[in-house]
C-alpha positions, 0 to 999 in steps of 0.5 A, a space after each residue: 501522505 501520498 504512495 505508490 501503492 496501485 503502481 507496484 500493484 500492477 508492476 508485480 503482476 496486476 495484484 488485485 487490492 483483494 490480494 494485497 489486503 490478504 497479504 497484508 491482514 487488512 480489508 480490500 476497503 483499507 487498500 482502496 483507502 489507502 490507494 485514494 489517499 484518504 488514510 494514512 496507515 499505521 507504521 505496522 501496516 506500512 511495513 506489510 504492505 512494502 514486504 508483500 511488494 519486497 521493497 522499503 517502506 520509502 519506496 511505497 509511500 512518501 510525505 508530502 507537505 501540504 
Protein backbone atom coordinates (compact mmCIF):
# COMPACT_ATOMS: atom_id res chain seq x y z
CA UNK A 1 0.00 0.00 0.00
CA UNK A 2 1.42 3.36 -0.99
CA UNK A 3 0.61 6.71 0.55
CA UNK A 4 1.09 10.43 0.15
CA UNK A 5 1.28 11.32 3.83
CA UNK A 6 4.64 13.09 3.57
CA UNK A 7 3.50 15.21 0.61
CA UNK A 8 0.23 16.06 2.32
CA UNK A 9 2.02 17.08 5.52
CA UNK A 10 4.14 19.57 3.59
CA UNK A 11 1.16 20.85 1.63
CA UNK A 12 -0.61 21.51 4.94
CA UNK A 13 1.80 24.04 6.39
CA UNK A 14 4.70 21.62 6.81
CA UNK A 15 2.79 19.73 9.50
CA UNK A 16 5.14 17.72 11.66
CA UNK A 17 4.87 13.98 12.11
CA UNK A 18 4.17 14.65 15.78
CA UNK A 19 1.30 17.04 15.00
CA UNK A 20 -0.28 14.51 12.64
CA UNK A 21 0.18 11.75 15.20
CA UNK A 22 -1.54 13.80 17.89
CA UNK A 23 -4.40 14.69 15.53
CA UNK A 24 -4.91 10.99 14.80
CA UNK A 25 -4.37 9.59 18.28
CA UNK A 26 -1.26 7.57 17.46
CA UNK A 27 2.47 7.83 18.14
CA UNK A 28 4.99 9.61 15.94
CA UNK A 29 6.60 6.21 15.35
CA UNK A 30 3.35 5.02 13.76
CA UNK A 31 3.40 7.96 11.33
CA UNK A 32 7.07 7.28 10.53
CA UNK A 33 6.28 3.61 9.79
CA UNK A 34 3.29 4.58 7.62
CA UNK A 35 5.31 7.08 5.58
CA UNK A 36 8.04 4.49 5.05
CA UNK A 37 5.50 1.91 3.88
CA UNK A 38 6.36 -0.49 6.71
CA UNK A 39 2.87 -0.42 8.18
CA UNK A 40 -0.64 -0.56 6.72
CA UNK A 41 -3.15 1.38 8.81
CA UNK A 42 -6.44 0.10 10.12
CA UNK A 43 -9.46 1.42 8.28
CA UNK A 44 -10.27 3.68 11.24
CA UNK A 45 -6.75 5.15 11.27
CA UNK A 46 -6.82 5.66 7.50
CA UNK A 47 -10.00 7.72 7.90
CA UNK A 48 -8.53 9.73 10.80
CA UNK A 49 -5.45 10.57 8.73
CA UNK A 50 -7.55 11.59 5.74
CA UNK A 51 -9.75 13.79 7.94
CA UNK A 52 -6.68 15.46 9.44
CA UNK A 53 -5.85 16.63 5.91
CA UNK A 54 -9.45 17.31 4.90
CA UNK A 55 -9.30 14.84 2.00
CA UNK A 56 -10.70 11.42 1.15
CA UNK A 57 -8.94 8.18 2.07
CA UNK A 58 -8.17 7.54 -1.60
CA UNK A 59 -6.28 10.86 -1.70
CA UNK A 60 -3.93 9.58 0.99
CA UNK A 61 -3.61 5.85 0.32
CA UNK A 62 -3.36 3.78 -2.84
CA UNK A 63 -3.20 0.07 -3.45
CA UNK A 64 0.00 -1.08 -5.14
CA UNK A 65 -0.04 -4.68 -6.26
CA UNK A 66 3.25 -6.54 -6.07
